[in-house]
Phi, psi and omega in degrees: 000132182286159181279158177283135177288115183264014178264122181295137181255003182235133177262124182248135177297134181270099178248155180297128181293147177298131181271122175246120181292124182271061188302315183298311182293319180295326177294322178294318178297318180299321179295321179292323179293332178291344176269229184263005186283131176235358179232126176250119183239120176258107185243106186201164181296172175301144176080012181271358177085025182298312183298320180297316180296318178299318179299315181294321179298312184288329173299318179295321180292321177298320180296338179267004176098003179283156174260149185231129173251117181254116179282137177292162181299151184303327184289349177266359184276151175268199184292337182289352177074223192280331187298311179300323180293324179292319176298319180295323180292322178296317180294320181292337183283349179055050179281159173304149186305310181297322181291318180298316182292321179295317178297315181299319181295310183295314182292323177297316177301320182293320182288327185259002175073023183254007182281172178288155179299143179085163182293140178272125179273120182271147176240083184253149180291330178219152179298151178237135176250136173250119181258122179240096179268158183052043184296337180294342181277351176281113184236167180093158184296323181296317180296318180297317181295319180295315179297318180297318179296318179298309185296334179293343181269358185304130181197169184306331180264355177220102185244159184235138174240121187239137171238131182202154176281335173211159185303122186292105170058021179067018186289342185270353188306308182295318181295323178294321181293320182271001174085003180279351177230148173234134183251137180237120188252195188305313183297328179287324183275347181298142177292139170270183184299317182295318181291321178296320178297317179299319179298314181295316180298317180298331178268009177074026182246117178264124178233139173291165182299323179295313179295323179296318178296321178296318180295319178298319180294320182289329181262348183059028180074006180295124188299315180299319179298317179294318180294320178294324177295317179298319179297317182287331183282346185304328183255010182262138176274313182269084185286331178298315178296320178301314182297318181297328183260359184296128183205179180293350179280349173302133191302317181296317179295315181300316179299318181296315181299316180296313185289314189266340185243303189282330185296335181270000184263145172297156185298325181293330176291322179295318179296322176298315180297321178297319182291318185274354184293345179290339182260138180289337171206156190225139166248183187296318182295314179295322178298319178294320179297317186282326185261338186071016182249132177288336182263018183301321180297317179296322179293321177298318181295323177298320179294325176295313182297323182275004177056048179269041181060031172237137183214163172279151180286134181303133179067002177224076188294348178276357181245148180237155174215149177269152174303140184307319181290320178295318181296317181295324177294312183294322180297317178294320179295320178298317179293323180293323184285312185210090187295323181293320177295317178300318180295320178298321178295322178297313179297319179297323179293315178300314180299318183296313181295322178295316179296325180285354179087005178266080185292324177300318178296320179296317180295316180300319181287328175294322178293316179300323180278359183057032175270080190290328177297316179292320180297319180294313183294320178294320180296314182296320185284333190241005185298322181293313181299318178297316183294315184283346178264309188251355176093167184295331181298325178297319178289323179299321179301319178292313184297323179295336182275350181275147177295155185301321183295328181285332181289347177270356177286141185307318183297318180286324177298323176297318178296321179293321178298315179298319179298315180296322178299313182289342176268006180061028176253078187289333177295315177294322179299321180297323178296318179290323178295328177297327176295319178298324182292345181281353181242153177262002181287146172047066181297326181290325178294316179298320179294324179294318178296320176300319179296320178299314180297321180296312182295326180292338182278354188296335182296328184237001177219114183303130176254151175274159179304323180294325179294318179296315180298317180295321179295318179295324179294321178296325180289327183298337179294343179261005186301320181285333185268317184217081181299334178296324179295321179293318177299317178299316179299319180292324177298314178295326179295329179297321175291320179299319179294322178297318179292334176284343182097001177273075189290326179296312179295321179298315181295318180296314180297313182296319180297320179295315181293321179298319180297315179294319181298317179297317183294328185256003178070028179271080192296314183290325176296320177297318179301312180295322182291323176298328175297319177293318179297322179294320178297317178300315180296322177296315181296332180270358184059035177265085188295325180298316178290325176302312181298317183294310184290316181294318180296317179297317181294318181294319178296321178296315179297320179294318181294324182266357177079027180269061186284342187257005182293127178299337181295340179294330178297317177299313184294314179295322179296315180292325177290324176299317178298317180297315181293323179296317178299326181279356178089009178268085186292327182294311179295320179299317180296319179301310183289328177296319178294318179297322179298315179295318182296323186265355183294143177230100184301332180284316183283322184213079183298328181295312180294324179295316179293319179296320181299315180297318180294315181297317179298313182301319187273339179261325182255306183299317181296323181289329185271322187217012182077194182257140179229186183296326177297319178297315180300318180296319179294320178298315181295321179296318179291316182295335177294339180265005182300336181296341178271359180261153173291156184306320181298323180291320178300315180297318181295315180291323178297319179298317179300313182295322180294321181303318183280313184296321180288322178293335176269012176067018180267076185291322180296316178297319177300323179298321178293327177294316180297316181295322178294319178298320180296328178289322187273321179235065189297330184269357184284134176296340180303325182299322179295323178293321179296320177297318180296321180299315179295320180294323179297313180293339178269359179082018181254076184298319182298316179296322179297320178297319179296321178299313182292328178297330181284348179292317181064222182258016182290152182270135180285154179286331184220149180294338177298318179295322180297319178297313182297317181299314180293321180294320178294320177301317179296318179298313182293322179294320177296319180296329180273003179078032180240076187298323181295315179296321178299314181295320179298316179295323179295323175297320177299317179297319180295321181301316181284318183296320183292327179300318180258004184055045181274063187295310183291327180300319179286315186296324185259008181295324180209152185299335187266001187301318182301314180294323178298319178293320179297315182290332185266003182305137182094350182241016182257005175058233184291350179269002185301321180297317179294320178297318179299321178295317179297313183293325177296318177295317182298327182289337181259357186264122178285156173291146181294142177269167178080207183080173184251355182077016184291345178291339175260138175292167180300319180291322178294321177297320180296317178294319180303320183291343177269348185295326179292344182283176179271008182291141173282168179298324178297317181292325177295319179298318180295321181295328181263002179056050174225172180282159179296328179296323177295317178297318179299320178298316179295320181296317179299321179296319178298314180301316184296317184290330177268353180068039182238173184235349183228165179296317180298317180297322179295318179296315180299316181295320180295323179292319179296327182274357177086010180273346176234000000 
């Protein structure tokens, strides 16, 4: 193989580079200097901006009164090595006479080894910095000894700033370990988005955020790459196209890479780089396969150490990668020199990744090699495994890289349909499925994809039991060919079964799929299945399971970077409800906000509507009461109740009633009851909801009639059971039957404690808090739960806002006289009613606020905004 020509063929005008202030990096260096650091070392490849950063750092130190000694580059030194240059730097700095002589003496002793043992403490009027740029060029035993002697003197009054392409002779090891030196490498010197934008603007180049992000990815923030791109873009009209195509093959970039990076490398290192450039990343085994060299790993490590734009992959030290611009240059050069050899390396790379089980890597390399037949077959065969392991975004990334003509092929269209389904974009999935319908090939595969799309729609479109059964039967035909597809279908079926109300079957199916997903590392399938398990737990009012499943799914999504999944809105919303029921308002508010933020009305309208309603009633009601926006959100969500199973409708209706009644919105509560009656007309829960509204309105007799109609029927949700028993306790206490009241309260506690339905019990009726207070010491094993409820109740303010509709007009009139010094007789005379009528109104006010005295009623009314 011939050598690379290291002679630049392009002459570039030497203009002063645009100065970009490295504020972020300089602030970090300043923070390190404020500690124990006395040596600043910038160790990075050519073109990383080391000299510029050193200049900015030392300018800042000069502005603070420090003195700076800058050593000339090694190639300007004579036979005397570093010492004559150091003397020249001291003289050039124009230091005071005494200071110059002291520095010369101390530094001379350090360089020549004649100083006293141990570091010499200097007593200088101002700090002095010694700047050694291009330190890697100091070679030979004398240079190493001189540098070591200098660095041994580092102290707050004598500091060193070093720039080098690689760590000079390992001299910094001890200083780095003891904290007296800080090293800043390529990643630290790379431009961030703001700095790259400043560079482009300063050069008169306007780029959109998308193009700027693409340019940063292509250059990896490498300063030289960005500057060369800016230089080349100056004469381009279509800058977006330039950015998309910018690579190491650009002539200016190629010349720079050859001159500044490759020219200093031995030929065998260059040949190794040419061979491995076909792979986007390399480990030792792949490097040996591509190069045929047993020492390939050692050579790669040498290139990393010498900062030849080769680095280890973050968090994966067994893998190496070339800088994007260097790799694109070498890949083009390899193909230009010997295309058949380059092609063999490409095929070997695809084979290696496929054999290693990294199908995504194999597909990416097939696309890079324009091996469309291989890319199509790998995509068709592995799309399900990729999707259920890494999620739809991983498949979308592959599909976007395929040419448009290939995306119309049935095999690729099937992969696109599956991706759209898992992304909850059923409209896009239907378009891709239509492509499949144009062919008669593989009818069972097409039927399986159709079944997947049908089951995925169950969250927002009620399916019948026969539809779910038929879809599962269609999937079973693929069991022998693609078991992952069948697992995905069963996971989606678990949600469909939950929406049908068959919670036992849904829970059993989801638990089985979750167990298999964990064992096989199918992360996205596990994420989706946990969503189904969480929905089942929500419908069952099993708050403990809701917390466990939702938390696990959210943590998994966070770990894998699935921040945009619409399913997160469902999980955060259900977790917000669970935390709110348990009395953890801070956590509930966090998850309610996250649910609203992540909701996607197009992908999952049910979760989006639920998120808005949950946020309004858990966060908004506590902060500002209920308003017209809240009413609209409640109505929008309740309009979708027909797609929920009956147990879920009952659970959500109970939740809405708890908040609306506590905020005195009796009319709004009435609309919730009526909607529930329309959707679940035969459910006994509706009678309890009516009773709850009547209790808060002070109509005890009507509430008793409602509960009498319940009979022995079983409630849809345990929340209703808690409310029914609590209302019974409230009515019995009101009727003067304390024993019956206490027994009913115990029944409510038994159910509430099992699901930790703390708020459900507390807000079932206005007098529950007082009943719990009066009964303390008589609740047996429930005493701990009662103490938790009362502790929460003592810290919870009455809701502000509302219209006061829970109190009748006469009760409100009497309430407004309670803060005065008027007696009940005087209040009765003022309203021209009997004292017994006033007493009746006062008792109703006490009951509705859950208080026992006139002062408590006044305080409660003020807290609620009624006074």
